[in-house]
C-alpha positions as CSV (number, residue, x, y, z in Angstrom):
1,M,85.8,154.4,199.5
2,N,86.8,151.5,197.5
3,L,86.1,150.4,193.9
4,R,83.4,148.1,194.9
5,Q,81.9,151.3,196.8
6,L,82.2,153.2,193.6
7,E,80.8,150.2,191.6
8,I,77.4,150.4,194.1
9,L,77.3,154.4,193.7
10,R,77.7,154.3,190.1
11,A,74.8,151.6,189.6
12,V,72.6,153.5,191.8
13,V,73.2,156.5,189.8
14,T,72.6,155.0,186.7
15,Y,69.1,152.8,187.4
16,R,68.2,156.0,190.6
17,T,66.9,153.6,193.0
18,T,68.6,150.7,195.1
19,V,66.2,147.9,193.8
20,G,67.6,148.6,190.5
21,A,71.2,148.9,191.2
22,A,70.5,145.4,193.1
23,E,69.7,143.5,190.1
24,R,72.2,145.2,187.9
25,L,75.3,144.2,190.9
26,G,73.2,140.6,191.9
27,M,73.5,141.8,195.2
28,S,70.2,142.3,198.2
29,Q,69.0,145.8,198.3
30,P,69.2,145.9,201.9
31,S,73.1,145.6,201.1
32,I,72.8,148.2,198.5
33,S,71.4,150.7,200.9
34,N,73.8,150.1,204.0
35,T,76.4,150.5,201.8
36,I,75.3,153.5,200.3
37,R,74.8,155.1,203.9
38,H,78.5,153.9,205.2
39,I,79.8,156.2,202.6
40,E,78.0,158.9,202.9
41,T,78.9,159.0,207.0
42,V,82.5,158.2,206.1
43,L,82.3,161.7,203.7
44,G,80.4,163.5,205.8
45,F,77.5,164.7,203.3
46,P,75.0,162.9,201.2
47,L,75.1,161.2,197.7
48,F,71.2,161.2,197.1
49,E,68.4,163.0,197.6
50,R,64.5,161.6,197.2
51,V,62.7,162.8,194.4
52,S,59.0,161.1,193.7
53,N,60.2,157.7,194.8
54,R,63.6,157.8,193.3
55,L,67.1,159.1,194.2
56,S,68.6,162.1,192.9
57,P,72.4,162.1,193.1
58,T,73.6,165.1,194.5
59,D,76.4,167.3,192.7
60,E,79.1,166.0,194.9
61,A,78.0,162.5,193.7
62,M,78.4,163.0,189.8
63,I,81.8,164.9,191.1
64,L,83.0,161.7,192.7
65,L,82.3,159.9,189.7
66,E,83.7,161.6,187.7
67,E,87.1,161.8,188.9
68,A,86.8,157.7,189.7
69,E,86.0,156.9,186.0
70,P,89.1,156.1,185.3
71,L,89.6,154.2,187.1
72,F,86.6,151.3,185.8
73,H,88.1,151.9,182.4
74,L,91.1,150.1,183.7
75,R,89.6,147.6,185.9
76,D,87.9,147.1,182.2
77,A,91.5,146.8,180.7
78,V,92.8,144.2,183.2
79,N,89.2,142.1,183.0
80,Q,90.1,141.8,179.5
81,R,93.8,140.5,179.3
82,A,93.1,137.9,182.3
83,G,89.7,136.5,179.4
84,D,92.8,136.6,176.5
85,L,95.3,134.6,178.9
86,R,92.4,132.6,179.9
87,T,91.2,131.2,176.9
88,G,94.4,131.3,175.5
89,R,94.3,133.9,172.3
90,I,98.1,135.3,171.0
91,G,97.2,138.2,171.0
92,R,94.4,141.2,171.3
93,I,94.1,144.6,169.4
94,R,91.5,146.9,171.2
95,I,90.4,149.4,168.9
96,A,88.6,153.0,169.2
97,A,87.2,155.2,166.2
98,T,84.7,157.8,165.3
99,A,81.8,157.0,163.3
100,E,82.9,158.3,160.1
101,L,85.8,156.4,160.0
102,S,83.9,152.8,161.7
103,E,82.0,153.1,159.0
104,S,84.1,154.4,155.4
105,V,87.5,152.2,156.3
106,L,87.6,150.3,159.3
107,P,85.0,147.3,158.3
108,R,87.0,146.4,155.6
109,V,90.4,146.4,157.2
110,I,88.6,144.6,160.3
111,A,88.0,141.6,157.5
112,D,90.9,141.7,156.1
113,Y,92.8,141.5,159.2
114,A,91.2,138.9,160.8
115,R,90.7,136.7,157.7
116,D,94.8,136.9,157.9
117,Y,94.8,136.5,161.7
118,P,92.1,134.6,162.6
119,R,93.4,134.0,166.4
120,I,93.8,137.8,166.9
121,Q,90.8,139.2,169.3
122,L,89.5,142.4,166.9
123,S,87.4,145.0,168.8
124,L,86.1,148.2,168.1
125,E,84.7,150.8,170.1
126,T,82.7,153.5,167.9
127,R,82.8,156.9,169.9
128,P,83.1,160.7,169.3
129,L,86.1,162.2,169.5
130,D,87.1,162.8,172.5
131,S,86.1,159.9,174.3
132,V,87.8,157.8,171.1
133,L,91.2,159.3,172.7
134,Q,90.3,159.6,176.3
135,V,89.9,155.3,176.0
136,V,93.2,155.5,174.2
137,E,94.6,157.4,177.3
138,N,93.2,155.5,179.9
139,G,94.6,151.9,178.5
140,V,91.1,150.7,177.6
141,A,92.3,150.9,173.3
142,D,95.5,150.1,172.3
143,V,94.7,152.5,169.2
144,A,92.4,155.0,167.8
145,F,92.0,156.2,164.7
146,A,90.4,159.8,164.0
147,M,90.5,162.7,161.5
148,A,92.5,166.8,163.0
149,P,92.9,165.2,166.8
150,Y,93.5,167.8,169.1
151,E,96.9,167.5,171.1
152,R,96.9,165.6,174.2
153,Q,100.2,165.7,176.6
154,A,99.6,162.2,177.4
155,M,99.2,160.6,173.5
156,N,101.5,160.4,170.1
157,Y,99.9,160.5,166.5
158,E,101.0,159.3,163.9
159,Q,99.9,160.5,160.7
160,I,98.2,158.2,158.1
161,A,97.0,160.4,155.3
162,V,96.2,164.1,155.0
163,L,92.1,164.4,153.9
164,R,90.3,166.9,151.7
165,P,87.1,168.6,152.0
166,V,84.7,168.0,149.3
167,C,81.2,167.6,148.6
168,L,78.9,165.0,147.7
169,L,75.7,166.3,145.3
170,Q,72.8,165.1,143.4
171,E,74.8,164.9,139.9
172,S,71.4,166.7,138.6
173,D,72.3,169.7,140.6
174,P,73.2,172.5,139.5
175,L,76.5,173.4,141.8
176,A,77.8,169.2,140.3
177,K,78.6,171.3,136.7
178,L,81.4,173.1,138.1
179,E,84.8,171.8,138.6
180,V,85.5,173.3,142.6
181,I,82.6,174.3,144.6
182,T,83.6,176.9,146.8
183,A,82.7,178.5,150.3
184,K,80.5,181.4,147.8
185,D,78.9,178.9,145.8
186,L,77.5,177.1,148.6
187,M,75.4,179.6,149.9
188,G,71.9,179.4,149.7
189,A,72.3,175.4,148.9
190,A,70.6,172.8,151.1
191,L,74.0,172.1,152.8
192,I,74.7,169.7,154.9
193,G,78.3,169.4,157.0
194,P,79.9,169.1,160.7
195,Q,78.2,170.8,163.3
196,V,81.2,174.1,164.7
197,S,81.1,172.5,168.0
198,T,83.4,169.9,166.8
199,R,86.6,170.1,165.1
200,I,86.2,169.4,161.5
201,G,83.1,171.8,161.9
202,L,84.6,175.3,163.1
203,M,88.0,174.4,160.3
204,L,85.2,174.2,157.7
205,A,83.3,177.4,159.2
206,D,87.1,179.0,159.3
207,S,87.5,178.6,155.6
208,F,83.9,180.4,155.0
209,R,84.9,182.9,157.2
210,A,88.4,183.6,155.3
211,Q,85.6,184.3,152.2
212,G,84.2,186.7,154.2
213,L,81.1,184.3,154.8
214,E,78.9,182.5,157.5
215,Y,78.8,179.1,157.1
216,R,75.4,178.0,158.4
217,P,74.3,174.7,156.8
218,S,70.8,173.9,156.9
219,I,71.7,170.6,158.6
220,E,74.2,170.2,160.9
221,T,75.4,166.8,161.9
222,R,78.0,165.5,164.8
223,F,79.1,163.0,162.4
224,M,80.0,163.0,158.4
225,N,78.9,159.6,157.9
226,A,75.0,160.6,159.0
227,A,75.5,164.0,156.6
228,V,76.2,161.8,153.2
229,R,73.4,159.3,154.3
230,I,71.3,162.8,153.7
231,V,72.7,163.1,150.5
232,R,72.5,159.6,149.6
233,D,69.0,159.8,150.7
234,G,68.2,163.0,147.8
235,W,68.3,165.9,149.3
236,G,70.9,168.5,149.6
237,V,75.0,169.2,149.4
238,A,77.0,167.8,152.2
239,L,80.6,169.6,153.0
240,V,82.2,166.4,154.5
241,D,85.7,164.8,154.4
242,E,87.1,162.5,151.5
243,L,86.3,159.0,152.9
244,S,82.9,159.8,154.2
245,A,81.8,161.0,150.7
246,H,83.2,157.7,149.3
247,T,81.3,155.4,151.3
248,E,77.9,156.7,150.1
249,L,78.5,157.2,146.8
250,R,76.3,156.2,144.2
251,P,75.0,155.7,140.8
252,G,73.7,159.6,140.1
253,L,75.7,161.2,142.5
254,V,78.8,162.9,142.6
255,I,81.9,164.3,144.3
256,R,83.5,168.1,143.5
257,P,86.7,169.2,145.2
258,Y,86.2,172.0,148.0
259,G,87.9,175.0,146.7
260,S,90.1,175.6,150.2
261,E,93.6,175.2,151.3
262,Q,91.9,173.3,154.9
263,S,93.1,169.8,154.5
264,F,92.3,167.5,157.9
265,D,94.4,165.1,159.2
266,L,94.1,161.6,159.6
267,C,96.0,159.9,162.7
268,A,96.6,157.3,164.2
269,A,96.3,157.7,168.5
270,M,98.6,155.9,170.9
271,Q,100.0,156.4,174.6
272,K,102.6,158.1,174.8
273,T,104.2,155.3,177.2
274,K,103.3,153.1,176.1
275,V,105.7,150.9,172.8
276,P,102.3,149.2,170.9
277,S,102.0,146.0,170.3
278,R,103.8,144.4,167.1
279,Q,100.2,143.0,166.7
280,T,99.1,147.0,166.6
281,R,101.9,148.5,164.8
282,R,101.2,145.3,161.8
283,F,97.4,146.8,161.5
284,I,97.9,150.2,161.6
285,E,99.6,149.5,158.9
286,V,97.2,148.1,157.2
287,F,94.8,150.4,157.9
288,R,97.3,152.6,156.3
289,E,97.2,150.6,152.9
290,R,93.6,150.3,152.7
291,V,93.3,154.3,153.3
292,A,95.5,155.1,150.1
293,L,93.9,153.0,148.4
294,R,90.2,154.1,149.1
295,L,92.1,157.4,148.1
296,A,93.2,157.0,145.2
297,E,89.7,156.1,144.5
298,V,88.1,159.0,145.4
299,R,90.1,161.5,143.9
300,E,90.2,160.0,140.8
301,E,85.9,160.1,140.8
302,S,86.3,163.8,141.9
303,Q,88.5,164.6,138.8
304,R,86.0,162.3,136.9
305,P,85.0,165.0,133.3
306,I,81.8,166.7,133.5
307,V,79.2,165.9,131.0
C-alpha cells in the first residue's frame, strides 16, 4: 500500500462513507470505492462492513491505520518544512505541551519570543502527555514541555525545574489557616485532583498511600488547569502543581504547600538522535527563565503569613 491509499482508507474510516471521504479529499466517489476494493483485493481481506448505510471499519483496517500513523506525521513534517522554505522564513520552532503548561507559562514565553524574533515561525500543539511525547518522537514537533514524563528510548529529557504539589483553595476555607496541608487534612475535604490514570495522579496517590490513606478526589480531572478553574469558580480544594495553581490565583484564593516529599520534574523533551536547532535551544532557555520567575512568585505567595 502506498501513502495515498492509506490516506483514502483513513478518510473513509473517519467519515464512514465514501461520499464523505471523496468530499474531504477532492476526489470522485467512484474513485474512492474503486481504491478501497483494490486494496481489499491486494490484501485478501475486507476493510469495511456495511452497517445501516454506513461503512464500519474492521479490526484489520484499524490495525493498519494505527501502524500508518507515524507516516502521516512524517508527511506533515515535510510539508511544514516545504512551506517554510517557500515563504522564506528563517526558522521555525514546533512546540508541543500538555494543557497545564500551554496555559500557565507558554503563552507569555511565546509572546515574548515572537516579539524578539518576529521572523521565526512558532507553532504550539496542546495534547495529552502520551501524544506530546509521540509528536516529538515522530519528528512533528521540535521540543515538548511536560511534567513527570516517563522514559522513552528515543527521547532525551532536559530538566527545566522541579515542581512541588500545592493546594489552591478559598481564603475562607478552614484549611487555609494551616501553614502546610497534609493528606490527612484533605480527607473529607471537597478535593479536586488529577485522575489516578495520569502520571501525576499516580504520584499523588502514592503520597496518600504512604500515610495509610486512599486518594479519592471528589472531582477528578485529566488536566490540572481544569482543577484550579473549579476552585476559581468557588468550589473545593485543588491539589495540583505550583504553576497550575498560580495561573488561577485571584483575590480570595490562597496557595498552601502540600505536606509531601513528592515532586514533579518539568522537562524539555527532544529526539535523542537529532541535535536541536539554535532557535529551539534559545526557546528552551527563555522558557527556563520564565519558569524560574513564575516559581519565585508562587513560592512567595505560598509562604504569605497566615492572618
